[in-house]
BADOPA-185031 format. One record per residue (C-alpha): x, y, z; residue number from 1; chain. Coordinates in steps of 0.2 Angstrom, whole numbers, plus 5000, padded with zeros to 4 digits. Example, Ala and Ser with C-alpha at 12.3 -4.5 7.8 and 13.67 -1.06 7.14 Angstrom:
2
(martor (5062; 4978; 5039); 1; "A")
(martor (5068; 4995; 5036); 2; "A")
! end
This chain:
291
(martor (4451; 5718; 5694); 1; "A")
(martor (4446; 5723; 5712); 2; "A")
(martor (4437; 5742; 5709); 3; "A")
(martor (4443; 5757; 5716); 4; "A")
(martor (4438; 5773; 5713); 5; "A")
(martor (4447; 5792; 5714); 6; "A")
(martor (4437; 5808; 5710); 7; "A")
(martor (4445; 5826; 5711); 8; "A")
(martor (4434; 5839; 5717); 9; "A")
(martor (4436; 5850; 5701); 10; "A")
(martor (4431; 5835; 5691); 11; "A")
(martor (4414; 5832; 5697); 12; "A")
(martor (4404; 5849; 5693); 13; "A")
(martor (4387; 5850; 5706); 14; "A")
(martor (4370; 5849; 5696); 15; "A")
(martor (4359; 5862; 5695); 16; "A")
(martor (4348; 5865; 5709); 17; "A")
(martor (4331; 5858; 5707); 18; "A")
(martor (4315; 5868; 5709); 19; "A")
(martor (4314; 5868; 5727); 20; "A")
(martor (4333; 5874; 5730); 21; "A")
(martor (4342; 5857; 5732); 22; "A")
(martor (4355; 5847; 5723); 23; "A")
(martor (4365; 5832; 5726); 24; "A")
(martor (4382; 5829; 5719); 25; "A")
(martor (4384; 5809; 5717); 26; "A")
(martor (4402; 5806; 5721); 27; "A")
(martor (4400; 5785; 5723); 28; "A")
(martor (4384; 5776; 5716); 29; "A")
(martor (4379; 5761; 5706); 30; "A")
(martor (4387; 5765; 5690); 31; "A")
(martor (4404; 5764; 5698); 32; "A")
(martor (4402; 5746; 5702); 33; "A")
(martor (4397; 5750; 5721); 34; "A")
(martor (4384; 5738; 5729); 35; "A")
(martor (4383; 5743; 5748); 36; "A")
(martor (4388; 5761; 5746); 37; "A")
(martor (4380; 5776; 5739); 38; "A")
(martor (4389; 5794; 5744); 39; "A")
(martor (4386; 5811; 5739); 40; "A")
(martor (4388; 5829; 5745); 41; "A")
(martor (4370; 5839; 5745); 42; "A")
(martor (4367; 5856; 5745); 43; "A")
(martor (4352; 5865; 5752); 44; "A")
(martor (4348; 5884; 5749); 45; "A")
(martor (4341; 5895; 5762); 46; "A")
(martor (4323; 5893; 5761); 47; "A")
(martor (4324; 5876; 5750); 48; "A")
(martor (4316; 5862; 5754); 49; "A")
(martor (4317; 5841; 5751); 50; "A")
(martor (4298; 5835; 5752); 51; "A")
(martor (4297; 5820; 5765); 52; "A")
(martor (4301; 5803; 5759); 53; "A")
(martor (4307; 5786; 5764); 54; "A")
(martor (4321; 5775; 5759); 55; "A")
(martor (4323; 5757; 5758); 56; "A")
(martor (4342; 5759; 5763); 57; "A")
(martor (4351; 5767; 5779); 58; "A")
(martor (4356; 5787; 5776); 59; "A")
(martor (4371; 5794; 5787); 60; "A")
(martor (4375; 5813; 5787); 61; "A")
(martor (4387; 5825; 5792); 62; "A")
(martor (4385; 5843; 5791); 63; "A")
(martor (4399; 5849; 5783); 64; "A")
(martor (4395; 5869; 5784); 65; "A")
(martor (4379; 5881; 5784); 66; "A")
(martor (4363; 5875; 5794); 67; "A")
(martor (4348; 5866; 5790); 68; "A")
(martor (4334; 5858; 5798); 69; "A")
(martor (4329; 5841; 5798); 70; "A")
(martor (4313; 5835; 5800); 71; "A")
(martor (4308; 5819; 5808); 72; "A")
(martor (4292; 5811; 5815); 73; "A")
(martor (4299; 5815; 5834); 74; "A")
(martor (4301; 5833; 5830); 75; "A")
(martor (4313; 5845; 5820); 76; "A")
(martor (4331; 5849; 5823); 77; "A")
(martor (4342; 5862; 5817); 78; "A")
(martor (4358; 5856; 5815); 79; "A")
(martor (4375; 5864; 5811); 80; "A")
(martor (4391; 5862; 5805); 81; "A")
(martor (4399; 5847; 5813); 82; "A")
(martor (4383; 5838; 5817); 83; "A")
(martor (4380; 5821; 5811); 84; "A")
(martor (4366; 5807; 5812); 85; "A")
(martor (4358; 5792; 5807); 86; "A")
(martor (4341; 5789; 5797); 87; "A")
(martor (4336; 5771; 5797); 88; "A")
(martor (4327; 5763; 5783); 89; "A")
(martor (4309; 5767; 5783); 90; "A")
(martor (4311; 5782; 5793); 91; "A")
(martor (4301; 5798; 5785); 92; "A")
(martor (4312; 5814; 5784); 93; "A")
(martor (4312; 5831; 5775); 94; "A")
(martor (4325; 5844; 5774); 95; "A")
(martor (4322; 5864; 5776); 96; "A")
(martor (4336; 5877; 5772); 97; "A")
(martor (4339; 5888; 5787); 98; "A")
(martor (4352; 5904; 5789); 99; "A")
(martor (4358; 5916; 5778); 100; "A")
(martor (4370; 5903; 5768); 101; "A")
(martor (4361; 5888; 5765); 102; "A")
(martor (4368; 5870; 5771); 103; "A")
(martor (4380; 5856; 5764); 104; "A")
(martor (4381; 5840; 5769); 105; "A")
(martor (4388; 5822; 5765); 106; "A")
(martor (4378; 5809; 5765); 107; "A")
(martor (4381; 5787; 5765); 108; "A")
(martor (4367; 5778; 5757); 109; "A")
(martor (4369; 5758; 5762); 110; "A")
(martor (4364; 5750; 5751); 111; "A")
(martor (4368; 5758; 5734); 112; "A")
(martor (4351; 5765; 5728); 113; "A")
(martor (4346; 5757; 5712); 114; "A")
(martor (4338; 5768; 5697); 115; "A")
(martor (4329; 5753; 5692); 116; "A")
(martor (4319; 5755; 5708); 117; "A")
(martor (4316; 5774; 5708); 118; "A")
(martor (4334; 5774; 5718); 119; "A")
(martor (4322; 5765; 5732); 120; "A")
(martor (4314; 5782; 5738); 121; "A")
(martor (4297; 5785; 5738); 122; "A")
(martor (4287; 5802; 5745); 123; "A")
(martor (4276; 5802; 5759); 124; "A")
(martor (4263; 5814; 5767); 125; "A")
(martor (4272; 5828; 5773); 126; "A")
(martor (4278; 5830; 5791); 127; "A")
(martor (4271; 5842; 5803); 128; "A")
(martor (4280; 5859; 5804); 129; "A")
(martor (4287; 5863; 5821); 130; "A")
(martor (4300; 5876; 5827); 131; "A")
(martor (4316; 5867; 5826); 132; "A")
(martor (4327; 5863; 5842); 133; "A")
(martor (4347; 5860; 5845); 134; "A")
(martor (4350; 5841; 5847); 135; "A")
(martor (4356; 5837; 5864); 136; "A")
(martor (4369; 5823; 5860); 137; "A")
(martor (4368; 5816; 5878); 138; "A")
(martor (4350; 5815; 5878); 139; "A")
(martor (4344; 5797; 5875); 140; "A")
(martor (4329; 5805; 5865); 141; "A")
(martor (4340; 5811; 5852); 142; "A")
(martor (4353; 5797; 5853); 143; "A")
(martor (4353; 5797; 5833); 144; "A")
(martor (4363; 5813; 5833); 145; "A")
(martor (4381; 5818; 5838); 146; "A")
(martor (4392; 5833; 5834); 147; "A")
(martor (4410; 5833; 5830); 148; "A")
(martor (4424; 5847; 5833); 149; "A")
(martor (4441; 5844; 5825); 150; "A")
(martor (4450; 5847; 5842); 151; "A")
(martor (4442; 5829; 5846); 152; "A")
(martor (4457; 5821; 5836); 153; "A")
(martor (4469; 5828; 5846); 154; "A")
(martor (4475; 5815; 5859); 155; "A")
(martor (4483; 5827; 5870); 156; "A")
(martor (4469; 5838; 5872); 157; "A")
(martor (4454; 5827; 5878); 158; "A")
(martor (4444; 5833; 5892); 159; "A")
(martor (4426; 5831; 5899); 160; "A")
(martor (4423; 5849; 5893); 161; "A")
(martor (4426; 5844; 5875); 162; "A")
(martor (4421; 5827; 5877); 163; "A")
(martor (4403; 5832; 5882); 164; "A")
(martor (4398; 5837; 5863); 165; "A")
(martor (4398; 5817; 5861); 166; "A")
(martor (4388; 5804; 5870); 167; "A")
(martor (4393; 5788; 5878); 168; "A")
(martor (4409; 5778; 5871); 169; "A")
(martor (4407; 5789; 5856); 170; "A")
(martor (4420; 5801; 5865); 171; "A")
(martor (4433; 5788; 5864); 172; "A")
(martor (4448; 5791; 5852); 173; "A")
(martor (4457; 5775; 5845); 174; "A")
(martor (4475; 5781; 5843); 175; "A")
(martor (4490; 5771; 5836); 176; "A")
(martor (4505; 5774; 5825); 177; "A")
(martor (4501; 5793; 5823); 178; "A")
(martor (4484; 5789; 5818); 179; "A")
(martor (4468; 5794; 5828); 180; "A")
(martor (4450; 5787; 5824); 181; "A")
(martor (4434; 5795; 5831); 182; "A")
(martor (4418; 5785; 5828); 183; "A")
(martor (4402; 5794; 5822); 184; "A")
(martor (4389; 5782; 5816); 185; "A")
(martor (4389; 5763; 5821); 186; "A")
(martor (4379; 5751; 5828); 187; "A")
(martor (4379; 5760; 5847); 188; "A")
(martor (4369; 5774; 5836); 189; "A")
(martor (4358; 5761; 5828); 190; "A")
(martor (4366; 5758; 5812); 191; "A")
(martor (4365; 5740; 5805); 192; "A")
(martor (4371; 5743; 5787); 193; "A")
(martor (4386; 5755; 5789); 194; "A")
(martor (4397; 5765; 5800); 195; "A")
(martor (4404; 5784; 5797); 196; "A")
(martor (4420; 5790; 5807); 197; "A")
(martor (4433; 5804; 5807); 198; "A")
(martor (4451; 5799; 5803); 199; "A")
(martor (4468; 5810; 5806); 200; "A")
(martor (4485; 5805; 5803); 201; "A")
(martor (4498; 5815; 5810); 202; "A")
(martor (4514; 5822; 5798); 203; "A")
(martor (4522; 5803; 5800); 204; "A")
(martor (4505; 5793; 5800); 205; "A")
(martor (4506; 5779; 5789); 206; "A")
(martor (4494; 5764; 5786); 207; "A")
(martor (4501; 5750; 5777); 208; "A")
(martor (4492; 5740; 5762); 209; "A")
(martor (4478; 5731; 5768); 210; "A")
(martor (4461; 5725; 5762); 211; "A")
(martor (4445; 5723; 5769); 212; "A")
(martor (4428; 5712; 5766); 213; "A")
(martor (4418; 5729; 5763); 214; "A")
(martor (4418; 5744; 5754); 215; "A")
(martor (4427; 5762; 5760); 216; "A")
(martor (4423; 5779; 5756); 217; "A")
(martor (4434; 5792; 5760); 218; "A")
(martor (4431; 5812; 5757); 219; "A")
(martor (4447; 5821; 5763); 220; "A")
(martor (4443; 5838; 5773); 221; "A")
(martor (4460; 5844; 5778); 222; "A")
(martor (4478; 5842; 5771); 223; "A")
(martor (4486; 5830; 5758); 224; "A")
(martor (4488; 5812; 5757); 225; "A")
(martor (4497; 5798; 5746); 226; "A")
(martor (4482; 5783; 5746); 227; "A")
(martor (4488; 5768; 5736); 228; "A")
(martor (4474; 5758; 5727); 229; "A")
(martor (4480; 5741; 5719); 230; "A")
(martor (4495; 5748; 5718); 231; "A")
(martor (4492; 5765; 5711); 232; "A")
(martor (4497; 5779; 5721); 233; "A")
(martor (4485; 5795; 5722); 234; "A")
(martor (4490; 5812; 5729); 235; "A")
(martor (4472; 5818; 5737); 236; "A")
(martor (4468; 5833; 5744); 237; "A")
(martor (4451; 5843; 5752); 238; "A")
(martor (4436; 5839; 5741); 239; "A")
(martor (4443; 5824; 5734); 240; "A")
(martor (4434; 5807; 5736); 241; "A")
(martor (4441; 5789; 5734); 242; "A")
(martor (4431; 5771; 5734); 243; "A")
(martor (4438; 5755; 5739); 244; "A")
(martor (4428; 5740; 5734); 245; "A")
(martor (4429; 5724; 5744); 246; "A")
(martor (4446; 5716; 5742); 247; "A")
(martor (4454; 5732; 5736); 248; "A")
(martor (4471; 5734; 5742); 249; "A")
(martor (4474; 5751; 5750); 250; "A")
(martor (4486; 5761; 5761); 251; "A")
(martor (4490; 5779; 5767); 252; "A")
(martor (4503; 5791; 5771); 253; "A")
(martor (4502; 5809; 5777); 254; "A")
(martor (4509; 5818; 5763); 255; "A")
(martor (4511; 5835; 5771); 256; "A")
(martor (4519; 5843; 5787); 257; "A")
(martor (4502; 5845; 5794); 258; "A")
(martor (4489; 5834; 5799); 259; "A")
(martor (4477; 5827; 5786); 260; "A")
(martor (4459; 5822; 5789); 261; "A")
(martor (4446; 5813; 5782); 262; "A")
(martor (4427; 5807; 5783); 263; "A")
(martor (4427; 5790; 5781); 264; "A")
(martor (4413; 5776; 5779); 265; "A")
(martor (4411; 5757; 5778); 266; "A")
(martor (4397; 5747; 5771); 267; "A")
(martor (4392; 5734; 5776); 268; "A")
(martor (4397; 5734; 5795); 269; "A")
(martor (4413; 5727; 5797); 270; "A")
(martor (4413; 5707; 5804); 271; "A")
(martor (4418; 5706; 5824); 272; "A")
(martor (4434; 5696; 5817); 273; "A")
(martor (4446; 5697; 5801); 274; "A")
(martor (4439; 5714; 5795); 275; "A")
(martor (4458; 5719; 5790); 276; "A")
(martor (4471; 5708; 5779); 277; "A")
(martor (4487; 5716; 5779); 278; "A")
(martor (4499; 5713; 5765); 279; "A")
(martor (4513; 5713; 5777); 280; "A")
(martor (4507; 5698; 5788); 281; "A")
(martor (4504; 5686; 5773); 282; "A")
(martor (4521; 5692; 5764); 283; "A")
(martor (4530; 5688; 5780); 284; "A")
(martor (4521; 5670; 5779); 285; "A")
(martor (4527; 5667; 5761); 286; "A")
(martor (4544; 5671; 5765); 287; "A")
(martor (4545; 5660; 5781); 288; "A")
(martor (4537; 5646; 5771); 289; "A")
(martor (4552; 5649; 5757); 290; "A")
(martor (4565; 5649; 5768); 291; "A")
! end
């Protein structure tokens, strides 16, 4: 049977903070049968730290609320709600709490960290403590970062002023059948193992059942959606997470009167062709052959 996973927000209580003021709620991982996807929500208290370390996997992140400082060899960056970015494999990095309330961010790890290899993470010497600066997503020197605003999902309100908060083609929306998609992390940002993007369905938005040769994860941020995975329908709301393994047949329909929006990831990156296998097309062929 093809794997899928649904985790309700209330069913996964966060762990205790560690001695440095950090905790991570794992929502998709090795124990779930995932091969390419680790996904979780991290929290860091004001003044908390995550010491410098490297991974043998690629990490993408999206700040959900609060402010946090990210230290990398090139500098220190103050990240706020809506900021996202990429940490390539092997790049040393550390986190510092900022502001009065700390921060919370989603992370996507590709391929999945393996417990038998120390979760594929090693501590490294501390990075220099530098004064943080805000990212400038139009500056090529900080091209591994971007910024998202919910208003970017409205195809009728696009403007140069609004689009200036993202760089290059990451300003573009894909719009079809009541669905809008805004790419965040992909090959254009330097990713090689995964993608991260925002999806929004209008009240009449529907995606028919289909499957992929890669894994997908969905973190619901706003609204309600009826999500079908391998024939089972789940009503998902804010904070809920779902994961579809390669070959899992899935589809979505907005279940409310307003928009539904979620953060989505894919790993490995989709192939240039045959990323989608829609059920309706193969059912049409079957019926045509039978007639």
